[in-house]
ChimeraX commands (.cxc) that place a marker at each C-alpha (Angstrom):
marker #1 position -24.93,-8.28,-8.06 radius 0.5
marker #1 position -25.20,-7.22,-4.45 radius 0.5
marker #1 position -23.37,-3.97,-3.82 radius 0.5
marker #1 position -21.01,-3.07,-1.07 radius 0.5
marker #1 position -22.43,-1.05,1.97 radius 0.5
marker #1 position -20.70,1.65,3.13 radius 0.5
marker #1 position -19.23,-0.32,6.19 radius 0.5
marker #1 position -17.83,-2.83,4.07 radius 0.5
marker #1 position -16.28,-0.53,1.68 radius 0.5
marker #1 position -14.41,0.75,4.57 radius 0.5
marker #1 position -13.23,-2.83,5.96 radius 0.5
marker #1 position -11.95,-3.67,2.91 radius 0.5
marker #1 position -9.64,-0.54,2.51 radius 0.5
marker #1 position -8.77,-1.31,6.27 radius 0.5
marker #1 position -7.73,-4.93,5.00 radius 0.5
marker #1 position -6.02,-3.26,2.50 radius 0.5
marker #1 position -4.09,-1.26,4.92 radius 0.5
marker #1 position -3.40,-4.15,7.29 radius 0.5
marker #1 position -1.60,-6.41,4.21 radius 0.5
marker #1 position 0.31,-3.46,3.66 radius 0.5
marker #1 position 1.58,-2.59,6.76 radius 0.5
marker #1 position 2.56,-5.77,7.41 radius 0.5
marker #1 position 4.26,-5.76,4.18 radius 0.5
marker #1 position 5.86,-2.77,5.01 radius 0.5
marker #1 position 6.95,-4.23,8.17 radius 0.5
marker #1 position 8.67,-7.48,6.80 radius 0.5
marker #1 position 10.72,-4.17,4.49 radius 0.5
marker #1 position 11.63,-2.55,6.91 radius 0.5
marker #1 position 13.21,-5.98,8.95 radius 0.5
marker #1 position 14.71,-6.66,5.43 radius 0.5
marker #1 position 16.44,-3.06,5.21 radius 0.5
marker #1 position 19.99,-4.17,6.55 radius 0.5
marker #1 position 20.26,-7.42,4.47 radius 0.5
marker #1 position 18.95,-5.66,1.18 radius 0.5
marker #1 position 21.47,-3.25,1.92 radius 0.5
marker #1 position 24.00,-6.03,2.45 radius 0.5
marker #1 position 22.81,-7.41,-0.64 radius 0.5
marker #1 position 21.41,-10.55,0.55 radius 0.5
marker #1 position 19.77,-12.07,-2.97 radius 0.5
marker #1 position 17.07,-13.40,-0.94 radius 0.5
marker #1 position 16.14,-10.20,0.88 radius 0.5
marker #1 position 16.41,-8.40,-1.99 radius 0.5
marker #1 position 14.05,-10.88,-4.23 radius 0.5
marker #1 position 11.25,-10.97,-1.84 radius 0.5
marker #1 position 11.42,-7.20,-1.36 radius 0.5
marker #1 position 11.18,-6.87,-5.02 radius 0.5
marker #1 position 7.87,-9.10,-5.04 radius 0.5
marker #1 position 6.40,-6.88,-1.92 radius 0.5
marker #1 position 7.43,-4.00,-3.89 radius 0.5
marker #1 position 5.83,-5.43,-7.20 radius 0.5
marker #1 position 2.96,-6.02,-5.18 radius 0.5
marker #1 position 2.78,-2.57,-3.89 radius 0.5
marker #1 position 3.13,-1.45,-7.84 radius 0.5
marker #1 position 0.58,-3.54,-9.52 radius 0.5
marker #1 position -1.85,-3.57,-6.35 radius 0.5
marker #1 position -1.39,-0.48,-4.14 radius 0.5
marker #1 position -0.51,1.79,-6.69 radius 0.5
marker #1 position -3.57,0.95,-9.33 radius 0.5
marker #1 position -6.30,-0.90,-7.60 radius 0.5
marker #1 position -6.57,0.46,-3.98 radius 0.5
marker #1 position -5.47,4.22,-4.68 radius 0.5
marker #1 position -7.88,4.52,-7.44 radius 0.5
marker #1 position -10.84,3.04,-4.96 radius 0.5
marker #1 position -9.84,5.71,-2.88 radius 0.5
marker #1 position -9.58,8.10,-5.25 radius 0.5
marker #1 position -13.26,7.53,-5.79 radius 0.5
marker #1 position -13.89,7.93,-2.24 radius 0.5
marker #1 position -12.23,11.48,-2.35 radius 0.5
marker #1 position -13.90,12.21,-5.22 radius 0.5
marker #1 position -17.54,11.47,-3.29 radius 0.5
marker #1 position -15.88,12.98,-0.06 radius 0.5
marker #1 position -15.67,16.28,-1.73 radius 0.5
marker #1 position -18.35,16.42,-3.63 radius 0.5
marker #1 position -20.20,15.83,-0.07 radius 0.5
marker #1 position -18.95,18.40,2.02 radius 0.5
marker #1 position -16.39,21.15,2.66 radius 0.5
marker #1 position -15.59,18.94,5.61 radius 0.5
marker #1 position -15.10,15.96,3.22 radius 0.5
marker #1 position -12.86,18.31,0.75 radius 0.5
marker #1 position -10.72,19.82,4.11 radius 0.5
marker #1 position -10.22,16.21,4.62 radius 0.5
marker #1 position -8.70,15.07,1.82 radius 0.5
marker #1 position -6.89,17.65,0.69 radius 0.5
marker #1 position -3.19,16.72,-0.59 radius 0.5
marker #1 position -3.86,13.14,-0.46 radius 0.5
marker #1 position -4.12,12.69,-3.55 radius 0.5
marker #1 position -0.60,13.89,-4.64 radius 0.5
marker #1 position 0.51,11.85,-1.50 radius 0.5
marker #1 position -1.17,8.91,-3.67 radius 0.5
marker #1 position 0.82,10.05,-6.51 radius 0.5
marker #1 position 4.08,10.76,-4.73 radius 0.5
marker #1 position 3.95,7.15,-3.26 radius 0.5
marker #1 position 4.04,5.62,-7.01 radius 0.5
marker #1 position 6.79,7.35,-7.91 radius 0.5
marker #1 position 8.57,6.38,-4.85 radius 0.5
marker #1 position 7.37,2.68,-5.36 radius 0.5
marker #1 position 8.70,2.81,-8.51 radius 0.5
marker #1 position 11.96,4.16,-7.54 radius 0.5
marker #1 position 12.47,1.36,-5.21 radius 0.5
marker #1 position 11.23,-1.12,-7.26 radius 0.5
marker #1 position 13.84,-0.23,-10.13 radius 0.5
marker #1 position 16.59,0.59,-6.96 radius 0.5
marker #1 position 15.81,-3.38,-6.05 radius 0.5
marker #1 position 15.75,-4.57,-9.71 radius 0.5
marker #1 position 19.03,-3.05,-10.67 radius 0.5
marker #1 position 21.30,-4.40,-7.71 radius 0.5
marker #1 position 19.85,-8.14,-8.47 radius 0.5
marker #1 position 20.73,-7.69,-12.31 radius 0.5
marker #1 position 23.86,-7.37,-10.97 radius 0.5
marker #1 position 24.72,-3.46,-10.79 radius 0.5
marker #1 position 26.58,-2.01,-7.72 radius 0.5
marker #1 position 23.52,-0.51,-6.02 radius 0.5
marker #1 position 25.07,2.05,-2.87 radius 0.5
marker #1 position 23.93,-0.11,0.44 radius 0.5
marker #1 position 22.60,3.54,2.28 radius 0.5
marker #1 position 20.65,4.49,-0.72 radius 0.5
marker #1 position 19.05,1.06,-1.29 radius 0.5
marker #1 position 18.56,1.09,2.75 radius 0.5
marker #1 position 16.68,4.52,2.39 radius 0.5
marker #1 position 14.70,4.21,-0.30 radius 0.5
marker #1 position 13.47,1.53,1.80 radius 0.5
marker #1 position 12.88,3.59,5.23 radius 0.5
marker #1 position 11.83,6.65,2.88 radius 0.5
marker #1 position 8.93,4.19,1.41 radius 0.5
marker #1 position 7.94,2.59,4.37 radius 0.5
marker #1 position 8.09,6.19,6.64 radius 0.5
marker #1 position 6.02,7.86,4.04 radius 0.5
marker #1 position 3.45,4.62,3.44 radius 0.5
marker #1 position 2.66,4.44,7.11 radius 0.5
marker #1 position 2.49,8.72,7.25 radius 0.5
marker #1 position -0.66,8.33,4.58 radius 0.5
marker #1 position -2.12,5.11,5.71 radius 0.5
marker #1 position -2.39,7.15,9.44 radius 0.5
marker #1 position -3.98,9.68,7.29 radius 0.5
marker #1 position -6.69,7.66,6.13 radius 0.5
marker #1 position -7.10,5.76,8.71 radius 0.5
marker #1 position -7.29,8.46,11.81 radius 0.5
marker #1 position -9.27,11.17,9.64 radius 0.5
marker #1 position -10.85,10.32,6.54 radius 0.5
marker #1 position -12.47,6.71,6.55 radius 0.5
marker #1 position -14.45,7.61,10.02 radius 0.5
marker #1 position -15.46,11.21,8.17 radius 0.5
marker #1 position -16.37,9.11,4.83 radius 0.5
marker #1 position -18.74,6.85,7.28 radius 0.5
marker #1 position -20.15,9.79,8.88 radius 0.5
marker #1 position -20.87,12.20,5.59 radius 0.5
marker #1 position -21.65,10.02,2.38 radius 0.5
marker #1 position -25.11,8.78,1.20 radius 0.5
marker #1 position -26.06,5.40,-0.16 radius 0.5
marker #1 position -25.98,6.47,-3.30 radius 0.5
marker #1 position -21.98,7.50,-2.72 radius 0.5
marker #1 position -21.41,4.24,-1.07 radius 0.5
marker #1 position -22.84,2.74,-4.53 radius 0.5
marker #1 position -20.50,4.56,-7.20 radius 0.5
marker #1 position -17.45,3.61,-4.60 radius 0.5
marker #1 position -18.69,0.08,-4.43 radius 0.5
marker #1 position -19.14,-0.54,-7.97 radius 0.5
marker #1 position -15.15,0.12,-8.47 radius 0.5
marker #1 position -14.32,-2.78,-6.24 radius 0.5
marker #1 position -16.48,-5.05,-8.93 radius 0.5
marker #1 position -14.05,-3.58,-11.65 radius 0.5
marker #1 position -10.31,-4.35,-10.10 radius 0.5
marker #1 position -8.52,-7.37,-8.63 radius 0.5
marker #1 position -8.14,-8.83,-5.67 radius 0.5
marker #1 position -5.40,-7.66,-3.42 radius 0.5
marker #1 position -4.25,-11.38,-2.36 radius 0.5
marker #1 position -5.29,-13.02,-5.99 radius 0.5
marker #1 position -1.75,-14.58,-7.63 radius 0.5
marker #1 position 0.58,-13.44,-8.58 radius 0.5
marker #1 position 0.12,-11.61,-5.39 radius 0.5
marker #1 position -0.52,-14.62,-3.06 radius 0.5
marker #1 position 3.36,-15.68,-4.10 radius 0.5
marker #1 position 5.06,-13.24,-3.39 radius 0.5
marker #1 position 3.18,-12.92,0.24 radius 0.5
marker #1 position 4.01,-16.65,0.92 radius 0.5
marker #1 position 7.92,-15.54,0.43 radius 0.5
marker #1 position 7.65,-12.64,2.18 radius 0.5
marker #1 position 6.21,-15.36,5.04 radius 0.5
marker #1 position 9.06,-17.60,4.46 radius 0.5
marker #1 position 11.67,-15.05,4.77 radius 0.5
marker #1 position 9.66,-13.98,7.82 radius 0.5
marker #1 position 9.71,-17.03,9.48 radius 0.5
marker #1 position 13.35,-18.38,8.69 radius 0.5
marker #1 position 14.71,-15.21,10.31 radius 0.5
marker #1 position 12.09,-14.88,13.34 radius 0.5
marker #1 position 10.85,-11.61,12.49 radius 0.5
marker #1 position 7.50,-10.72,13.30 radius 0.5
marker #1 position 5.57,-8.77,10.40 radius 0.5
marker #1 position 3.22,-7.06,13.19 radius 0.5
marker #1 position 6.00,-5.51,14.75 radius 0.5
marker #1 position 6.17,-1.73,15.11 radius 0.5
marker link #1:1,2 radius 0.2
marker link #1:2,3 radius 0.2
marker link #1:3,4 radius 0.2
marker link #1:4,5 radius 0.2
marker link #1:5,6 radius 0.2
marker link #1:6,7 radius 0.2
marker link #1:7,8 radius 0.2
marker link #1:8,9 radius 0.2
marker link #1:9,10 radius 0.2
marker link #1:10,11 radius 0.2
marker link #1:11,12 radius 0.2
marker link #1:12,13 radius 0.2
marker link #1:13,14 radius 0.2
marker link #1:14,15 radius 0.2
marker link #1:15,16 radius 0.2
marker link #1:16,17 radius 0.2
marker link #1:17,18 radius 0.2
marker link #1:18,19 radius 0.2
marker link #1:19,20 radius 0.2
marker link #1:20,21 radius 0.2
marker link #1:21,22 radius 0.2
marker link #1:22,23 radius 0.2
marker link #1:23,24 radius 0.2
marker link #1:24,25 radius 0.2
marker link #1:25,26 radius 0.2
marker link #1:26,27 radius 0.2
marker link #1:27,28 radius 0.2
marker link #1:28,29 radius 0.2
marker link #1:29,30 radius 0.2
marker link #1:30,31 radius 0.2
marker link #1:31,32 radius 0.2
marker link #1:32,33 radius 0.2
marker link #1:33,34 radius 0.2
marker link #1:34,35 radius 0.2
marker link #1:35,36 radius 0.2
marker link #1:36,37 radius 0.2
marker link #1:37,38 radius 0.2
marker link #1:38,39 radius 0.2
marker link #1:39,40 radius 0.2
marker link #1:40,41 radius 0.2
marker link #1:41,42 radius 0.2
marker link #1:42,43 radius 0.2
marker link #1:43,44 radius 0.2
marker link #1:44,45 radius 0.2
marker link #1:45,46 radius 0.2
marker link #1:46,47 radius 0.2
marker link #1:47,48 radius 0.2
marker link #1:48,49 radius 0.2
marker link #1:49,50 radius 0.2
marker link #1:50,51 radius 0.2
marker link #1:51,52 radius 0.2
marker link #1:52,53 radius 0.2
marker link #1:53,54 radius 0.2
marker link #1:54,55 radius 0.2
marker link #1:55,56 radius 0.2
marker link #1:56,57 radius 0.2
marker link #1:57,58 radius 0.2
marker link #1:58,59 radius 0.2
marker link #1:59,60 radius 0.2
marker link #1:60,61 radius 0.2
marker link #1:61,62 radius 0.2
marker link #1:62,63 radius 0.2
marker link #1:63,64 radius 0.2
marker link #1:64,65 radius 0.2
marker link #1:65,66 radius 0.2
marker link #1:66,67 radius 0.2
marker link #1:67,68 radius 0.2
marker link #1:68,69 radius 0.2
marker link #1:69,70 radius 0.2
marker link #1:70,71 radius 0.2
marker link #1:71,72 radius 0.2
marker link #1:72,73 radius 0.2
marker link #1:73,74 radius 0.2
marker link #1:74,75 radius 0.2
marker link #1:75,76 radius 0.2
marker link #1:76,77 radius 0.2
marker link #1:77,78 radius 0.2
marker link #1:78,79 radius 0.2
marker link #1:79,80 radius 0.2
marker link #1:80,81 radius 0.2
marker link #1:81,82 radius 0.2
marker link #1:82,83 radius 0.2
marker link #1:83,84 radius 0.2
marker link #1:84,85 radius 0.2
marker link #1:85,86 radius 0.2
marker link #1:86,87 radius 0.2
marker link #1:87,88 radius 0.2
marker link #1:88,89 radius 0.2
marker link #1:89,90 radius 0.2
marker link #1:90,91 radius 0.2
marker link #1:91,92 radius 0.2
marker link #1:92,93 radius 0.2
marker link #1:93,94 radius 0.2
marker link #1:94,95 radius 0.2
marker link #1:95,96 radius 0.2
marker link #1:96,97 radius 0.2
marker link #1:97,98 radius 0.2
marker link #1:98,99 radius 0.2
marker link #1:99,100 radius 0.2
marker link #1:100,101 radius 0.2
marker link #1:101,102 radius 0.2
marker link #1:102,103 radius 0.2
marker link #1:103,104 radius 0.2
marker link #1:104,105 radius 0.2
marker link #1:105,106 radius 0.2
marker link #1:106,107 radius 0.2
marker link #1:107,108 radius 0.2
marker link #1:108,109 radius 0.2
marker link #1:109,110 radius 0.2
marker link #1:110,111 radius 0.2
marker link #1:111,112 radius 0.2
marker link #1:112,113 radius 0.2
marker link #1:113,114 radius 0.2
marker link #1:114,115 radius 0.2
marker link #1:115,116 radius 0.2
marker link #1:116,117 radius 0.2
marker link #1:117,118 radius 0.2
marker link #1:118,119 radius 0.2
marker link #1:119,120 radius 0.2
marker link #1:120,121 radius 0.2
marker link #1:121,122 radius 0.2
marker link #1:122,123 radius 0.2
marker link #1:123,124 radius 0.2
marker link #1:124,125 radius 0.2
marker link #1:125,126 radius 0.2
marker link #1:126,127 radius 0.2
marker link #1:127,128 radius 0.2
marker link #1:128,129 radius 0.2
marker link #1:129,130 radius 0.2
marker link #1:130,131 radius 0.2
marker link #1:131,132 radius 0.2
marker link #1:132,133 radius 0.2
marker link #1:133,134 radius 0.2
marker link #1:134,135 radius 0.2
marker link #1:135,136 radius 0.2
marker link #1:136,137 radius 0.2
marker link #1:137,138 radius 0.2
marker link #1:138,139 radius 0.2
marker link #1:139,140 radius 0.2
marker link #1:140,141 radius 0.2
marker link #1:141,142 radius 0.2
marker link #1:142,143 radius 0.2
marker link #1:143,144 radius 0.2
marker link #1:144,145 radius 0.2
marker link #1:145,146 radius 0.2
marker link #1:146,147 radius 0.2
marker link #1:147,148 radius 0.2
marker link #1:148,149 radius 0.2
marker link #1:149,150 radius 0.2
marker link #1:150,151 radius 0.2
marker link #1:151,152 radius 0.2
marker link #1:152,153 radius 0.2
marker link #1:153,154 radius 0.2
marker link #1:154,155 radius 0.2
marker link #1:155,156 radius 0.2
marker link #1:156,157 radius 0.2
marker link #1:157,158 radius 0.2
marker link #1:158,159 radius 0.2
marker link #1:159,160 radius 0.2
marker link #1:160,161 radius 0.2
marker link #1:161,162 radius 0.2
marker link #1:162,163 radius 0.2
marker link #1:163,164 radius 0.2
marker link #1:164,165 radius 0.2
marker link #1:165,166 radius 0.2
marker link #1:166,167 radius 0.2
marker link #1:167,168 radius 0.2
marker link #1:168,169 radius 0.2
marker link #1:169,170 radius 0.2
marker link #1:170,171 radius 0.2
marker link #1:171,172 radius 0.2
marker link #1:172,173 radius 0.2
marker link #1:173,174 radius 0.2
marker link #1:174,175 radius 0.2
marker link #1:175,176 radius 0.2
marker link #1:176,177 radius 0.2
marker link #1:177,178 radius 0.2
marker link #1:178,179 radius 0.2
marker link #1:179,180 radius 0.2
marker link #1:180,181 radius 0.2
marker link #1:181,182 radius 0.2
marker link #1:182,183 radius 0.2
marker link #1:183,184 radius 0.2
marker link #1:184,185 radius 0.2
marker link #1:185,186 radius 0.2
marker link #1:186,187 radius 0.2
marker link #1:187,188 radius 0.2
marker link #1:188,189 radius 0.2
marker link #1:189,190 radius 0.2
marker link #1:190,191 radius 0.2
view
């Protein structure tokens, strides 16, 4: 089996970030309908958050954690660049669970405060964007500079052991998001 090169690993992580950014934009655009209790928006948002919980919080974050570990082992500069990002992964995972549970409760017919639900969406979207921005601006470029072939081989091995970001049932939830966006004239690339 061929091992990914460092540039391929970073490209894969960047692709994950682009897909996540589109989903965050969709969530942001759905927020008023989610807060209003629109069942379709709630179902689509639940699908997005289930994907975030299942893929980003497990496979994607695990891959980044390995990247962070290699960067910290390689240099003090690497350690400084990733400082606090592992803790952010934990916080983001908890925020995602909270939002997913609130959506699930609302879909089950439990009254959920509209303002609280909108705030959970907004807080999650903002926190994820902030986190991904740090990774794109300082971590990924530095990783490309300081990591050696053997580091990239270790990180790439994790990719072979974990699921694809677009594998079913994720692809089904993405199709739901695409239909919702099309029906509402929304743009997942708008920001």
